[in-house]
All heavy atoms as TSV, in Angstrom:
chain	resi	resn	atom	element	x	y	z
A	1	MET	N	N	3.620	-11.174	3.217
A	1	MET	CA	C	4.559	-10.351	2.461
A	1	MET	C	C	4.679	-9.039	3.186
A	1	MET	O	O	3.710	-8.308	3.486
A	1	MET	CB	C	3.967	-10.097	1.063
A	1	MET	CG	C	4.835	-9.175	0.261
A	1	MET	SD	S	4.198	-8.935	-1.431
A	1	MET	CE	C	4.130	-10.595	-2.039
A	2	LYS	N	N	5.904	-8.648	3.549
A	2	LYS	CA	C	6.198	-7.378	4.180
A	2	LYS	C	C	6.025	-6.248	3.176
A	2	LYS	O	O	6.277	-6.418	1.964
A	2	LYS	CB	C	7.596	-7.375	4.760
A	2	LYS	CG	C	7.808	-8.420	5.810
A	2	LYS	CD	C	8.267	-7.852	7.078
A	2	LYS	CE	C	8.469	-8.956	8.058
A	2	LYS	NZ	N	8.282	-8.511	9.405
A	3	ASN	N	N	5.645	-5.061	3.683
A	3	ASN	CA	C	5.503	-3.960	2.764
A	3	ASN	C	C	5.815	-2.662	3.515
A	3	ASN	O	O	5.834	-2.604	4.719
A	3	ASN	CB	C	4.144	-3.945	2.125
A	3	ASN	CG	C	3.047	-3.664	3.121
A	3	ASN	OD1	O	2.849	-2.502	3.540
A	3	ASN	ND2	N	2.253	-4.675	3.440
A	4	ARG	N	N	5.944	-1.578	2.723
A	4	ARG	CA	C	6.263	-0.249	3.260
A	4	ARG	C	C	5.111	0.721	3.049
A	4	ARG	O	O	5.300	1.937	3.111
A	4	ARG	CB	C	7.510	0.309	2.564
A	4	ARG	CG	C	8.755	-0.531	2.738
A	4	ARG	CD	C	9.911	-0.041	1.958
A	4	ARG	NE	N	10.175	1.377	2.081
A	4	ARG	CZ	C	10.262	2.188	1.032
A	4	ARG	NH1	N	10.230	1.726	-0.215
A	4	ARG	NH2	N	10.438	3.477	1.220
A	5	VAL	N	N	3.893	0.212	2.923
A	5	VAL	CA	C	2.766	1.057	2.624
A	5	VAL	C	C	2.542	2.061	3.779
A	5	VAL	O	O	2.356	3.265	3.563
A	5	VAL	CB	C	1.498	0.267	2.309
A	5	VAL	CG1	C	0.284	1.166	2.182
A	5	VAL	CG2	C	1.689	-0.575	1.035
A	6	ARG	N	N	2.529	1.545	4.996
A	6	ARG	CA	C	2.286	2.486	6.169
A	6	ARG	C	C	3.358	3.593	6.213
A	6	ARG	O	O	3.039	4.753	6.369
A	6	ARG	CB	C	2.305	1.681	7.472
A	6	ARG	CG	C	2.149	2.583	8.673
A	6	ARG	CD	C	2.116	1.872	9.987
A	6	ARG	NE	N	0.840	1.174	10.112
A	6	ARG	CZ	C	0.664	-0.099	10.418
A	6	ARG	NH1	N	1.700	-0.845	10.700
A	6	ARG	NH2	N	-0.533	-0.626	10.514
A	7	GLU	N	N	4.599	3.202	6.069
A	7	GLU	CA	C	5.716	4.128	6.095
A	7	GLU	C	C	5.537	5.201	5.028
A	7	GLU	O	O	5.686	6.416	5.269
A	7	GLU	CB	C	7.008	3.377	5.839
A	7	GLU	CG	C	8.193	4.245	5.568
A	7	GLU	CD	C	9.430	3.466	4.985
A	7	GLU	OE1	O	9.457	2.213	5.225
A	7	GLU	OE2	O	10.245	4.057	4.340
A	8	LEU	N	N	5.234	4.806	3.773
A	8	LEU	CA	C	5.075	5.734	2.724
A	8	LEU	C	C	3.808	6.616	2.851
A	8	LEU	O	O	3.858	7.813	2.535
A	8	LEU	CB	C	5.043	4.989	1.376
A	8	LEU	CG	C	6.359	4.223	1.028
A	8	LEU	CD1	C	6.134	3.323	-0.160
A	8	LEU	CD2	C	7.473	5.238	0.746
A	9	ARG	N	N	2.758	5.995	3.345
A	9	ARG	CA	C	1.537	6.777	3.597
A	9	ARG	C	C	1.774	7.898	4.624
A	9	ARG	O	O	1.413	9.050	4.406
A	9	ARG	CB	C	0.405	5.882	4.076
A	9	ARG	CG	C	-0.904	6.593	4.433
A	9	ARG	CD	C	-1.935	5.655	4.902
A	9	ARG	NE	N	-1.613	4.879	6.086
A	9	ARG	CZ	C	-1.619	5.396	7.341
A	9	ARG	NH1	N	-1.893	6.637	7.584
A	9	ARG	NH2	N	-1.319	4.533	8.343
A	10	ARG	N	N	2.460	7.536	5.691
A	10	ARG	CA	C	2.738	8.531	6.757
A	10	ARG	C	C	3.674	9.587	6.269
A	10	ARG	O	O	3.547	10.769	6.638
A	10	ARG	CB	C	3.278	7.794	8.004
A	10	ARG	CG	C	2.240	7.038	8.752
A	10	ARG	CD	C	2.830	6.381	9.947
A	10	ARG	NE	N	1.780	5.717	10.715
A	10	ARG	CZ	C	2.038	4.893	11.753
A	10	ARG	NH1	N	3.293	4.632	12.079
A	10	ARG	NH2	N	1.054	4.351	12.422
A	11	LYS	N	N	4.651	9.229	5.456
A	11	LYS	CA	C	5.597	10.154	4.878
A	11	LYS	C	C	4.852	11.196	4.037
A	11	LYS	O	O	5.221	12.388	4.048
A	11	LYS	CB	C	6.591	9.447	3.990
A	11	LYS	CG	C	7.665	10.288	3.419
A	11	LYS	CD	C	8.654	9.467	2.609
A	11	LYS	CE	C	9.650	10.321	1.913
A	11	LYS	NZ	N	10.597	9.545	1.087
A	12	ASN	N	N	3.758	10.789	3.421
A	12	ASN	CA	C	2.927	11.742	2.625
A	12	ASN	C	C	1.869	12.419	3.453
A	12	ASN	O	O	1.049	13.200	2.946
A	12	ASN	CB	C	2.333	10.984	1.458
A	12	ASN	CG	C	3.296	10.747	0.341
A	12	ASN	OD1	O	3.562	11.618	-0.469
A	12	ASN	ND2	N	3.910	9.580	0.337
A	13	GLU	N	N	1.781	12.093	4.748
A	13	GLU	CA	C	0.815	12.660	5.663
A	13	GLU	C	C	-0.597	12.396	5.218
A	13	GLU	O	O	-1.466	13.262	5.299
A	13	GLU	CB	C	1.069	14.153	5.919
A	13	GLU	CG	C	2.485	14.413	6.536
A	13	GLU	CD	C	2.767	15.866	6.788
A	13	GLU	OE1	O	1.938	16.768	6.423
A	13	GLU	OE2	O	3.771	16.134	7.408
A	14	TRP	N	N	-0.876	11.172	4.773
A	14	TRP	CA	C	-2.187	10.743	4.367
A	14	TRP	C	C	-2.777	9.834	5.424
A	14	TRP	O	O	-2.072	9.076	6.032
A	14	TRP	CB	C	-2.144	10.009	3.017
A	14	TRP	CG	C	-1.783	10.795	1.822
A	14	TRP	CD1	C	-1.878	12.145	1.656
A	14	TRP	CD2	C	-1.225	10.258	0.612
A	14	TRP	NE1	N	-1.423	12.482	0.464
A	14	TRP	CE2	C	-1.024	11.407	-0.224
A	14	TRP	CE3	C	-0.924	9.040	0.195
A	14	TRP	CZ2	C	-0.514	11.277	-1.534
A	14	TRP	CZ3	C	-0.384	8.876	-1.112
A	14	TRP	CH2	C	-0.228	10.002	-1.966
A	15	THR	N	N	-4.101	9.918	5.570
A	15	THR	CA	C	-4.805	8.907	6.399
A	15	THR	C	C	-5.010	7.669	5.584
A	15	THR	O	O	-4.875	7.698	4.365
A	15	THR	CB	C	-6.156	9.453	6.904
A	15	THR	OG1	O	-6.993	9.611	5.746
A	15	THR	CG2	C	-6.016	10.786	7.644
A	16	GLN	N	N	-5.395	6.581	6.262
A	16	GLN	CA	C	-5.730	5.398	5.494
A	16	GLN	C	C	-6.901	5.647	4.574
A	16	GLN	O	O	-6.957	5.174	3.451
A	16	GLN	CB	C	-6.076	4.239	6.473
A	16	GLN	CG	C	-4.844	3.703	7.220
A	16	GLN	CD	C	-5.248	2.614	8.177
A	16	GLN	OE1	O	-6.373	2.459	8.580
A	16	GLN	NE2	N	-4.195	1.828	8.552
A	17	SER	N	N	-7.866	6.441	5.045
A	17	SER	CA	C	-8.999	6.768	4.196
A	17	SER	C	C	-8.604	7.557	2.976
A	17	SER	O	O	-9.124	7.310	1.874
A	17	SER	CB	C	-10.030	7.603	5.004
A	17	SER	OG	O	-10.594	6.778	6.054
A	18	GLU	N	N	-7.724	8.523	3.119
A	18	GLU	CA	C	-7.248	9.334	1.983
A	18	GLU	C	C	-6.567	8.502	0.952
A	18	GLU	O	O	-6.814	8.588	-0.276
A	18	GLU	CB	C	-6.371	10.462	2.476
A	18	GLU	CG	C	-7.095	11.534	3.217
A	18	GLU	CD	C	-6.180	12.538	3.860
A	18	GLU	OE1	O	-5.035	12.175	4.266
A	18	GLU	OE2	O	-6.603	13.671	4.078
A	19	LEU	N	N	-5.694	7.603	1.395
A	19	LEU	CA	C	-5.004	6.686	0.488
A	19	LEU	C	C	-6.025	5.742	-0.178
A	19	LEU	O	O	-5.957	5.518	-1.391
A	19	LEU	CB	C	-3.937	5.900	1.176
A	19	LEU	CG	C	-3.159	4.898	0.299
A	19	LEU	CD1	C	-2.489	5.607	-0.889
A	19	LEU	CD2	C	-2.143	4.161	1.161
A	20	GLY	N	N	-6.958	5.221	0.592
A	20	GLY	CA	C	-7.960	4.328	0.039
A	20	GLY	C	C	-8.822	5.060	-1.018
A	20	GLY	O	O	-9.080	4.474	-2.072
A	21	GLU	N	N	-9.182	6.317	-0.798
A	21	GLU	CA	C	-9.960	7.087	-1.770
A	21	GLU	C	C	-9.134	7.202	-3.068
A	21	GLU	O	O	-9.662	7.066	-4.175
A	21	GLU	CB	C	-10.272	8.439	-1.259
A	21	GLU	CG	C	-11.450	8.392	-0.224
A	21	GLU	CD	C	-11.722	9.758	0.368
A	21	GLU	OE1	O	-11.377	10.803	-0.258
A	21	GLU	OE2	O	-12.250	9.797	1.489
A	22	HIS	N	N	-7.861	7.539	-2.925
A	22	HIS	CA	C	-7.004	7.700	-4.074
A	22	HIS	C	C	-6.895	6.421	-4.911
A	22	HIS	O	O	-6.840	6.481	-6.160
A	22	HIS	CB	C	-5.587	8.175	-3.679
A	22	HIS	CG	C	-4.722	8.521	-4.777
A	22	HIS	ND1	N	-4.799	9.712	-5.500
A	22	HIS	CD2	C	-3.684	7.858	-5.347
A	22	HIS	CE1	C	-3.881	9.687	-6.441
A	22	HIS	NE2	N	-3.200	8.565	-6.387
A	23	LEU	N	N	-6.812	5.308	-4.172
A	23	LEU	CA	C	-6.647	4.024	-4.840
A	23	LEU	C	C	-7.982	3.338	-5.183
A	23	LEU	O	O	-8.001	2.249	-5.782
A	23	LEU	CB	C	-5.794	3.086	-3.982
A	23	LEU	CG	C	-4.401	3.517	-3.705
A	23	LEU	CD1	C	-3.748	2.651	-2.644
A	23	LEU	CD2	C	-3.561	3.529	-4.958
A	24	GLN	N	N	-9.098	3.930	-4.790
A	24	GLN	CA	C	-10.452	3.398	-4.952
A	24	GLN	C	C	-10.642	2.077	-4.272
A	24	GLN	O	O	-11.198	1.120	-4.841
A	24	GLN	CB	C	-10.741	3.318	-6.462
A	24	GLN	CG	C	-10.727	4.694	-7.134
A	24	GLN	CD	C	-11.017	4.642	-8.574
A	24	GLN	OE1	O	-10.549	3.732	-9.323
A	24	GLN	NE2	N	-11.781	5.608	-9.114
A	25	VAL	N	N	-10.138	2.015	-3.001
A	25	VAL	CA	C	-10.367	0.864	-2.148
A	25	VAL	C	C	-10.775	1.401	-0.784
A	25	VAL	O	O	-10.659	2.578	-0.501
A	25	VAL	CB	C	-9.128	-0.050	-2.032
A	25	VAL	CG1	C	-8.730	-0.650	-3.371
A	25	VAL	CG2	C	-7.954	0.663	-1.406
A	26	SER	N	N	-11.246	0.556	0.089
A	26	SER	CA	C	-11.693	0.976	1.405
A	26	SER	C	C	-10.530	1.221	2.353
A	26	SER	O	O	-9.415	0.708	2.171
A	26	SER	CB	C	-12.626	-0.052	2.013
A	26	SER	OG	O	-11.900	-1.224	2.323
A	27	ARG	N	N	-10.821	1.927	3.383
A	27	ARG	CA	C	-9.827	2.150	4.454
A	27	ARG	C	C	-9.450	0.813	5.048
A	27	ARG	O	O	-8.289	0.578	5.423
A	27	ARG	CB	C	-10.395	3.081	5.539
A	27	ARG	CG	C	-9.442	3.313	6.693
A	27	ARG	CD	C	-10.084	3.775	7.939
A	27	ARG	NE	N	-11.052	2.838	8.522
A	27	ARG	CZ	C	-10.729	1.677	9.208
A	27	ARG	NH1	N	-9.472	1.442	9.423
A	27	ARG	NH2	N	-11.648	0.939	9.643
A	28	GLN	N	N	-10.443	-0.117	5.153
A	28	GLN	CA	C	-10.181	-1.435	5.723
A	28	GLN	C	C	-9.162	-2.202	4.859
A	28	GLN	O	O	-8.340	-2.950	5.385
A	28	GLN	CB	C	-11.484	-2.185	5.901
A	28	GLN	CG	C	-12.399	-1.651	6.946
A	28	GLN	CD	C	-13.312	-0.523	6.427
A	28	GLN	OE1	O	-13.141	-0.020	5.370
A	28	GLN	NE2	N	-14.309	-0.168	7.279
A	29	THR	N	N	-9.211	-1.997	3.574
A	29	THR	CA	C	-8.238	-2.685	2.720
A	29	THR	C	C	-6.847	-2.166	2.946
A	29	THR	O	O	-5.889	-2.920	3.047
A	29	THR	CB	C	-8.604	-2.504	1.203
A	29	THR	OG1	O	-9.885	-3.088	0.978
A	29	THR	CG2	C	-7.593	-3.112	0.288
A	30	ILE	N	N	-6.730	-0.834	3.064
A	30	ILE	CA	C	-5.419	-0.248	3.380
A	30	ILE	C	C	-4.912	-0.778	4.712
A	30	ILE	O	O	-3.744	-1.141	4.827
A	30	ILE	CB	C	-5.493	1.307	3.394
A	30	ILE	CG1	C	-5.948	1.813	2.013
A	30	ILE	CG2	C	-4.156	1.930	3.771
A	30	ILE	CD1	C	-5.091	1.444	0.827
A	31	ASN	N	N	-5.804	-0.825	5.699
A	31	ASN	CA	C	-5.373	-1.328	7.010
A	31	ASN	C	C	-4.890	-2.742	6.972
A	31	ASN	O	O	-3.878	-3.101	7.545
A	31	ASN	CB	C	-6.559	-1.176	7.999
A	31	ASN	CG	C	-6.217	-1.631	9.362
A	31	ASN	OD1	O	-6.304	-2.844	9.671
A	31	ASN	ND2	N	-5.847	-0.714	10.214
A	32	ALA	N	N	-5.626	-3.561	6.190
A	32	ALA	CA	C	-5.248	-4.978	6.044
A	32	ALA	C	C	-3.894	-5.138	5.350
A	32	ALA	O	O	-3.092	-5.984	5.691
A	32	ALA	CB	C	-6.351	-5.777	5.366
A	33	ILE	N	N	-3.645	-4.317	4.327
A	33	ILE	CA	C	-2.388	-4.366	3.633
A	33	ILE	C	C	-1.243	-3.968	4.592
A	33	ILE	O	O	-0.214	-4.648	4.662
A	33	ILE	CB	C	-2.400	-3.483	2.406
A	33	ILE	CG1	C	-3.343	-4.013	1.325
A	33	ILE	CG2	C	-0.991	-3.308	1.790
A	33	ILE	CD1	C	-3.647	-3.054	0.184
A	34	GLU	N	N	-1.449	-2.858	5.297
A	34	GLU	CA	C	-0.401	-2.347	6.236
A	34	GLU	C	C	-0.101	-3.338	7.306
A	34	GLU	O	O	1.047	-3.378	7.777
A	34	GLU	CB	C	-0.896	-1.053	6.831
A	34	GLU	CG	C	-0.860	0.102	5.855
A	34	GLU	CD	C	-1.203	1.442	6.491
A	34	GLU	OE1	O	-1.592	1.499	7.678
A	34	GLU	OE2	O	-1.110	2.463	5.755
A	35	ASN	N	N	-1.088	-4.136	7.713
A	35	ASN	CA	C	-0.877	-5.079	8.823
A	35	ASN	C	C	-0.583	-6.505	8.298
A	35	ASN	O	O	-0.647	-7.483	9.056
A	35	ASN	CB	C	-2.110	-5.115	9.723
A	35	ASN	CG	C	-2.136	-3.785	10.551
A	35	ASN	OD1	O	-1.249	-3.574	11.376
A	35	ASN	ND2	N	-3.116	-2.971	10.325
A	36	ASN	N	N	-0.250	-6.589	7.017
A	36	ASN	CA	C	0.134	-7.845	6.390
A	36	ASN	C	C	-0.915	-8.980	6.486
A	36	ASN	O	O	-0.601	-10.166	6.598
A	36	ASN	CB	C	1.499	-8.340	7.008
A	36	ASN	CG	C	2.617	-7.386	6.705
A	36	ASN	OD1	O	2.829	-6.909	5.593
A	36	ASN	ND2	N	3.305	-6.970	7.768
A	37	ARG	N	N	-2.149	-8.536	6.512
A	37	ARG	CA	C	-3.254	-9.518	6.515
A	37	ARG	C	C	-3.890	-9.702	5.140
A	37	ARG	O	O	-4.730	-10.564	4.965
A	37	ARG	CB	C	-4.407	-9.039	7.500
A	37	ARG	CG	C	-3.952	-9.063	8.970
A	37	ARG	CD	C	-5.159	-8.857	9.881
A	37	ARG	NE	N	-6.028	-7.763	9.419
A	37	ARG	CZ	C	-6.056	-6.537	9.878
A	37	ARG	NH1	N	-5.203	-6.127	10.867
A	37	ARG	NH2	N	-6.895	-5.637	9.467
A	38	TYR	N	N	-3.415	-8.903	4.169
A	38	TYR	CA	C	-3.972	-8.990	2.831
A	38	TYR	C	C	-2.848	-8.620	1.848
A	38	TYR	O	O	-2.219	-7.569	1.992
A	38	TYR	CB	C	-5.129	-8.041	2.701
A	38	TYR	CG	C	-5.691	-7.937	1.308
A	38	TYR	CD1	C	-6.426	-8.912	0.754
A	38	TYR	CD2	C	-5.531	-6.734	0.543
A	38	TYR	CE1	C	-6.947	-8.808	-0.565
A	38	TYR	CE2	C	-6.026	-6.626	-0.742
A	38	TYR	CZ	C	-6.730	-7.625	-1.293
A	38	TYR	OH	O	-7.238	-7.539	-2.559
A	39	ASP	N	N	-2.638	-9.458	0.856
A	39	ASP	CA	C	-1.697	-9.156	-0.188
A	39	ASP	C	C	-2.513	-8.612	-1.396
A	39	ASP	O	O	-3.456	-9.294	-1.865
A	39	ASP	CB	C	-0.943	-10.406	-0.688
A	39	ASP	CG	C	0.066	-10.905	0.334
A	39	ASP	OD1	O	0.525	-10.100	1.153
A	39	ASP	OD2	O	0.366	-12.097	0.384
A	40	PRO	N	N	-2.204	-7.405	-1.791
A	40	PRO	CA	C	-3.019	-6.780	-2.905
A	40	PRO	C	C	-2.810	-7.517	-4.222
A	40	PRO	O	O	-1.800	-8.178	-4.444
A	40	PRO	CB	C	-2.468	-5.350	-2.973
A	40	PRO	CG	C	-1.068	-5.445	-2.441
A	40	PRO	CD	C	-1.129	-6.517	-1.400
A	41	SER	N	N	-3.832	-7.397	-5.028
A	41	SER	CA	C	-3.726	-7.887	-6.413
A	41	SER	C	C	-2.562	-7.181	-7.144
A	41	SER	O	O	-2.151	-6.119	-6.691
A	41	SER	CB	C	-5.039	-7.685	-7.187
A	41	SER	OG	O	-5.241	-6.283	-7.342
A	42	LEU	N	N	-2.120	-7.767	-8.225
A	42	LEU	CA	C	-1.069	-7.131	-9.001
A	42	LEU	C	C	-1.506	-5.718	-9.471
A	42	LEU	O	O	-0.706	-4.778	-9.337
A	42	LEU	CB	C	-0.719	-7.964	-10.202
A	42	LEU	CG	C	0.381	-7.430	-11.130
A	42	LEU	CD1	C	1.655	-7.140	-10.344
A	42	LEU	CD2	C	0.655	-8.371	-12.272
A	43	SER	N	N	-2.764	-5.569	-9.917
A	43	SER	CA	C	-3.145	-4.276	-10.380
A	43	SER	C	C	-3.157	-3.218	-9.233
A	43	SER	O	O	-2.756	-2.097	-9.481
A	43	SER	CB	C	-4.539	-4.342	-11.028
A	43	SER	OG	O	-5.508	-4.762	-10.163
A	44	LEU	N	N	-3.608	-3.651	-8.081
A	44	LEU	CA	C	-3.569	-2.727	-6.899
A	44	LEU	C	C	-2.185	-2.420	-6.484
A	44	LEU	O	O	-1.791	-1.282	-6.203
A	44	LEU	CB	C	-4.390	-3.254	-5.739
A	44	LEU	CG	C	-4.454	-2.428	-4.482
A	44	LEU	CD1	C	-4.928	-1.001	-4.834
A	44	LEU	CD2	C	-5.343	-3.058	-3.421
A	45	ALA	N	N	-1.274	-3.415	-6.491
A	45	ALA	CA	C	0.118	-3.214	-6.143
A	45	ALA	C	C	0.752	-2.213	-7.108
A	45	ALA	O	O	1.534	-1.314	-6.702
A	45	ALA	CB	C	0.880	-4.540	-6.144
A	46	LEU	N	N	0.447	-2.294	-8.363
A	46	LEU	CA	C	0.960	-1.380	-9.388
A	46	LEU	C	C	0.444	0.051	-9.127
A	46	LEU	O	O	1.225	1.007	-9.245
A	46	LEU	CB	C	0.620	-1.836	-10.781
A	46	LEU	CG	C	1.368	-3.087	-11.262
A	46	LEU	CD1	C	0.757	-3.652	-12.559
A	46	LEU	CD2	C	2.843	-2.779	-11.425
A	47	LYS	N	N	-0.825	0.154	-8.763
A	47	LYS	CA	C	-1.401	1.482	-8.445
A	47	LYS	C	C	-0.706	2.071	-7.202
A	47	LYS	O	O	-0.472	3.254	-7.166
A	47	LYS	CB	C	-2.905	1.342	-8.236
A	47	LYS	CG	C	-3.768	1.193	-9.452
A	47	LYS	CD	C	-5.194	0.911	-9.177
A	47	LYS	CE	C	-5.985	2.178	-8.892
A	47	LYS	NZ	N	-7.446	1.832	-8.772
A	48	ILE	N	N	-0.483	1.221	-6.208
A	48	ILE	CA	C	0.207	1.732	-5.021
A	48	ILE	C	C	1.600	2.199	-5.347
A	48	ILE	O	O	2.030	3.299	-4.960
A	48	ILE	CB	C	0.237	0.644	-3.939
A	48	ILE	CG1	C	-1.166	0.341	-3.416
A	48	ILE	CG2	C	1.161	1.007	-2.808
A	48	ILE	CD1	C	-1.302	-0.907	-2.578
A	49	ALA	N	N	2.348	1.439	-6.123
A	49	ALA	CA	C	3.668	1.820	-6.553
A	49	ALA	C	C	3.664	3.107	-7.351
A	49	ALA	O	O	4.507	4.017	-7.098
A	49	ALA	CB	C	4.300	0.692	-7.368
A	50	GLU	N	N	2.746	3.245	-8.248
A	50	GLU	CA	C	2.622	4.481	-9.061
A	50	GLU	C	C	2.318	5.704	-8.144
A	50	GLU	O	O	2.923	6.755	-8.310
A	50	GLU	CB	C	1.537	4.329	-10.113
A	50	GLU	CG	C	1.436	5.539	-11.028
A	50	GLU	CD	C	0.335	5.311	-12.047
A	50	GLU	OE1	O	0.073	4.168	-12.437
A	50	GLU	OE2	O	-0.207	6.355	-12.507
A	51	THR	N	N	1.434	5.489	-7.176
A	51	THR	CA	C	1.030	6.555	-6.274
A	51	THR	C	C	2.196	7.111	-5.503
A	51	THR	O	O	2.398	8.305	-5.294
A	51	THR	CB	C	-0.063	6.058	-5.299
A	51	THR	OG1	O	-1.216	5.719	-6.055
A	51	THR	CG2	C	-0.431	7.098	-4.265
A	52	PHE	N	N	3.106	6.200	-5.064
A	52	PHE	CA	C	4.242	6.587	-4.257
A	52	PHE	C	C	5.504	6.849	-5.096
A	52	PHE	O	O	6.565	7.188	-4.521
A	52	PHE	CB	C	4.533	5.562	-3.166
A	52	PHE	CG	C	3.424	5.476	-2.134
A	52	PHE	CD1	C	2.755	4.321	-1.877
A	52	PHE	CD2	C	3.094	6.637	-1.383
A	52	PHE	CE1	C	1.768	4.302	-0.897
A	52	PHE	CE2	C	2.093	6.595	-0.417
A	52	PHE	CZ	C	1.453	5.415	-0.147
A	53	GLY	N	N	5.415	6.594	-6.414
A	53	GLY	CA	C	6.610	6.813	-7.252
A	53	GLY	C	C	7.786	5.877	-6.986
A	53	GLY	O	O	8.927	6.247	-7.076
A	54	GLU	N	N	7.418	4.651	-6.650
A	54	GLU	CA	C	8.412	3.638	-6.393
A	54	GLU	C	C	7.995	2.340	-7.152
A	54	GLU	O	O	6.925	2.295	-7.717
A	54	GLU	CB	C	8.482	3.284	-4.891
A	54	GLU	CG	C	8.841	4.494	-4.098
A	54	GLU	CD	C	9.538	4.172	-2.758
A	54	GLU	OE1	O	9.988	3.015	-2.596
A	54	GLU	OE2	O	9.650	5.072	-1.938
A	55	THR	N	N	8.909	1.373	-7.217
A	55	THR	CA	C	8.570	0.125	-7.891
A	55	THR	C	C	7.845	-0.793	-6.887
A	55	THR	O	O	7.928	-0.627	-5.706
A	55	THR	CB	C	9.808	-0.591	-8.408
A	55	THR	OG1	O	10.618	-0.976	-7.282
A	55	THR	CG2	C	10.665	0.307	-9.336
A	56	VAL	N	N	7.142	-1.756	-7.488
A	56	VAL	CA	C	6.500	-2.795	-6.626
A	56	VAL	C	C	7.480	-3.455	-5.734
A	56	VAL	O	O	7.240	-3.672	-4.566
A	56	VAL	CB	C	5.682	-3.781	-7.505
A	56	VAL	CG1	C	5.160	-4.922	-6.720
A	56	VAL	CG2	C	4.564	-3.101	-8.239
A	57	GLU	N	N	8.660	-3.740	-6.303
A	57	GLU	CA	C	9.678	-4.478	-5.555
A	57	GLU	C	C	10.217	-3.655	-4.379
A	57	GLU	O	O	10.614	-4.186	-3.334
A	57	GLU	CB	C	10.849	-4.858	-6.464
A	57	GLU	CG	C	10.493	-5.866	-7.515
A	57	GLU	CD	C	9.817	-5.249	-8.781
A	57	GLU	OE1	O	9.728	-4.016	-8.893
A	57	GLU	OE2	O	9.387	-6.043	-9.611
A	58	GLU	N	N	10.231	-2.297	-4.517
A	58	GLU	CA	C	10.688	-1.443	-3.434
A	58	GLU	C	C	9.691	-1.403	-2.299
A	58	GLU	O	O	10.062	-1.126	-1.137
A	58	GLU	CB	C	10.977	-0.016	-3.955
A	58	GLU	CG	C	12.173	0.077	-4.856
A	58	GLU	CD	C	12.303	1.359	-5.553
A	58	GLU	OE1	O	11.285	2.039	-5.875
A	58	GLU	OE2	O	13.461	1.780	-5.812
A	59	ILE	N	N	8.424	-1.570	-2.605
A	59	ILE	CA	C	7.357	-1.469	-1.599
A	59	ILE	C	C	7.044	-2.840	-0.963
A	59	ILE	O	O	6.826	-2.930	0.221
A	59	ILE	CB	C	6.100	-0.835	-2.222
A	59	ILE	CG1	C	6.462	0.578	-2.684
A	59	ILE	CG2	C	4.941	-0.782	-1.201
A	59	ILE	CD1	C	5.294	1.287	-3.455
A	60	PHE	N	N	6.947	-3.859	-1.800
A	60	PHE	CA	C	6.560	-5.165	-1.319
A	60	PHE	C	C	7.711	-6.153	-1.349
A	60	PHE	O	O	8.335	-6.328	-2.431
A	60	PHE	CB	C	5.404	-5.726	-2.171
A	60	PHE	CG	C	4.148	-4.895	-2.112
A	60	PHE	CD1	C	3.939	-3.886	-3.079
A	60	PHE	CD2	C	3.245	-5.058	-1.069
A	60	PHE	CE1	C	2.825	-3.094	-2.974
A	60	PHE	CE2	C	2.143	-4.251	-1.010
A	60	PHE	CZ	C	1.875	-3.241	-1.943
A	61	LYS	N	N	7.999	-6.720	-0.218
A	61	LYS	CA	C	9.169	-7.615	-0.140
A	61	LYS	C	C	8.717	-9.000	0.381
A	61	LYS	O	O	8.024	-9.096	1.362
A	61	LYS	CB	C	10.228	-7.024	0.840
A	61	LYS	CG	C	10.732	-5.684	0.473
A	61	LYS	CD	C	11.538	-5.091	1.476
A	61	LYS	CE	C	11.913	-3.664	1.090
A	61	LYS	NZ	N	12.526	-2.881	2.100
A	62	SER	N	N	9.185	-10.038	-0.263
A	62	SER	CA	C	8.903	-11.379	0.248
A	62	SER	C	C	9.796	-11.675	1.399
A	62	SER	O	O	10.964	-11.304	1.444
A	62	SER	CB	C	9.218	-12.399	-0.874
A	62	SER	OG	O	8.376	-12.206	-1.971
A	63	PRO	N	N	9.191	-12.357	2.435
A	63	PRO	CA	C	10.070	-12.720	3.542
A	63	PRO	C	C	11.117	-13.759	3.173
A	63	PRO	O	O	10.799	-14.726	2.439
A	63	PRO	CB	C	9.086	-13.299	4.594
A	63	PRO	CG	C	7.851	-13.670	3.757
A	63	PRO	CD	C	7.852	-12.792	2.546
A	64	CYS	N	N	12.310	-13.557	3.553
A	64	CYS	CA	C	13.382	-14.494	3.202
A	64	CYS	C	C	13.813	-15.306	4.371
A	64	CYS	O	O	13.767	-14.998	5.465
A	64	CYS	CB	C	14.625	-13.669	2.702
A	64	CYS	SG	S	14.282	-12.758	1.186
């Protein structure tokens, strides 16, 4: 699943560690999400969307 997490994190000038702390997950989890190696749970996807003020659909896109 493609996502815009890296783009949004950089726009906010956050490190992976800073975003991970905010979301209460590890830096490695953020890295895996950004590199499309891990699809977050629904609850984590909702937290990410809330953090960036966007909808889940705006951040996470299914490949077509």
